[in-house]
C-alpha positions, 0 to 999 in steps of 0.5 A: 508520453512514453511511460517507463515506470508502472506502479501498482497497489496490491489489495483490490487492484492486483487482487480481486475485490470479490475474493482477495485472490490475485487476478491472473490477467493482472499478474501476466500483465506485470510479467509482460511489462518487465519482459518489455523492459519497463520498471514495475513497482508495487506501492502498498500500505503493507511493508515487504514482510506483510506482502509474502503473498507476492512471493508465494504467487511468484510475482516479481517486481523491481521496487516496493514502496511500502507502508503508504510511502514511508519506505522504499525497497528494491526487489530483494527487499533492501531498503533504499529510503525510509522515514520512521515514527518517533519512539515516544509517539509509538509509546503513546499510541501503544498506551492509548490503543491498549487502554481503549482495546483497539486492534492495532499492529505496527508495520515493520520491514520483517512483518507486523508487530501486534499490540492489540489483536482481535478476530479481524486481525487474525483473519486478515493475517490468515488471508495475507499468509503472514504472522506477528513477529517479536518486538525487534531491537532497535524498534523502527516502524514505518507506520501502523494499522488500526482494526476497529470500529469507526467510533474508536477510530475517530477517538484515536484520530482526535487524540493524535491528529496533530501528529498522524493521519488516518486513512481508511484502507477498507472495511474496518482497517485504518492505516496510520501515517505520519502527518503529511506522508502518503504513497506519493512521497515514497514514489517521489523518492524512488523516482529521484533515485531512478532519475525518472520524471513523474510524467513518465509513470502510470499508477493503478489504485482503488482506495483512499490511500491511492488518491495522492499517488494517482494524482502525482503520476503522469497517468493515474488509473482507478479500478472500476470497482474502486472507491469513489474518491479514487475514481474521481482523482484518476485520469482514467477509470478502467474495468473492475479488478475481476474484469481484467481492469489492469490488462484492459487499461494497459492495452487501451493505452497501447502498452501491451 
């Protein structure tokens, strides 16, 4: 199979699981892929406004599948496809997290809109080099993130389980998705736009929110230091992020 599209998660895939910094060999691999004429896609729980570190690192890509598959944008952040949370659901979620003091922010194209802040959210935004924005009008969100203890996450999920899914994105971060939506859905829409089959895609990930993406792609590659569920879902497990896992996998399959 000749692969045409290469899809990469950001956190603990392009970045090291040890220090959250971009792995030099991974960034060089993306550059080489584009030079060879392949299509490079970023697929993340973030929206473009939450991924400014890509710009700061000089990382270029062709498309961005954001908010765990709720939106698709091109390399210039023009939105090509999107699905939003209903405003009434947003209102109920906001009332609930405020009542129970759960760290929470919405994911918008421009950046995060914070409902309840805490020290962990502030630290995350410091590492991500982003900051909260004012509430825009109209308010259109692709999803949210809850930063709280597992007990509170379970309480939240029990309240909204008919309408949302909650996926652990690492540590105490829980991505909030519309029921049944995952990275796979955004990727499917992008491939429809590009007229490319899923068998012609290779995807890289490390976490629970990457499982369906790896299963959907023609070849799913899990990072060696990724979550067990992700490694089990993958067709191939490469080396750890910090051991040049992306570069090694691309060389193993004769891409680079």
